[in-house]
N, C-alpha and C positions, 0 to 999 in steps of 0.2 A: 567487545560486548555487543550483542545485537540491540538495535533500536527497533522497537515494535510500536508503530503508530496504530492505535486501535480506538474503537468506540465502545464504551462500557455497556451500552444496550444492544450491542451486535452479537447475536448468537455465534456467528462464525468466529468473531474475535475472541469470545470467551472460550470456545473450543480450542483455538490456537494457543491461547495463553495457558490453558490447562495442559495441553500437550507439552509445551515448553517446560512448565513446572514439574510435570510428572517425570520428565527426562533430565531434570536438574540442569537445563541449559541456561546459562546466565543471560539475562536480558533486562533492558530498561523499557518501561512502558511510557508512551507519550500519548496524551489525549488528542486524537487526530482532528477533532473539531476545534479545539482551543489552540493547539500548536501543530498545525499541519507541517509536513516536510517542507524544507526550504527549496528554492529553485535548484540549488546544487544537488540536493538529495533526490529531487525529482529527475534531474538529468542523469544521475547515477543509475536510477531504476530504469530510465528510458533506454539505457545501453543494453538492458537485459530482456526487452520485450520487442515484438515485431513492429508495433505501431503505437503512437501516442494514445489512441483511443483505449488501449488496454489499461492505462493508468486511471481511467474514469470509472466510477461506480455508475454504470449505465442503467441500473435498475432503481437508482435513488430518486427521490422526489425533486431535489435541486436540479439534477440533470434534466429531468422532464420539464420542470418549471422554466428553465433557461432555454429550452428548446435546442439543446446541444446536439441532438441527433442530426438536425439540419444545419446547425452553425459550425460544428466541429470540423467537418471536411474542408471548409474554406478558411479556417483559422490558421495563423502561423504557429510554429512550435512555441515561439516566445509568448504569444498571446495565450495559448493553452496552458503553458507552464505557469504563467502569472495567475490565471484563473484558479488553477489547482492549489498554488501556494497560498492563496488568500481565501480558499473555501474548502476546508477539510472534508466536508460532506460530499464533495465531488470525487474524492479519491477512493479507489477500490481498496478495501481493507480486509484483513490486516495488511499493512505496508511494512515490510521488514528489510532492514539494511544492516549489514555487518561487514567486517573487513573483506570477506570473500563470499558474501551472500547478498542476494537481492530476491525477495519473494513477494508476490502479490496474491492476496486471497489465501485460503487455507485448503490445500490438497495434501492430505497426510502422506501419500507416497512421495510427493515432490519434497515435502519438508524433511521426511526421513532421509531421502537421498542427499539433500543439501546440507542438513544439519547434524545428523547422527555421526557421519564420518568425521566431521570437523571437531567433535567434542569427545571422541573416544581416543 
């Protein structure tokens, strides 16, 4: 089953969850601010992106408040993952993991390609 880390007040998250529901794709929702992905889950996602910066919600207030634009390039991977695992606001959302799936953000064509074929 898919684990979907989402924020209830996020329009993109609501669209993604509606998309899953309308296609009857089984999933479990986790509140990303209260229960962020674990370091192991973050590492799993990291295998599917080009760089660690892609895991960050770069348009978020916490990202700007912590001045991560300047700090992130000099951080170690372990430091960045620790920061993400302890502050769900910093993570790009929705954050979706499944047995054969890892998706960040909601881009309908990407979700269709990755999820429709696995549920049909």
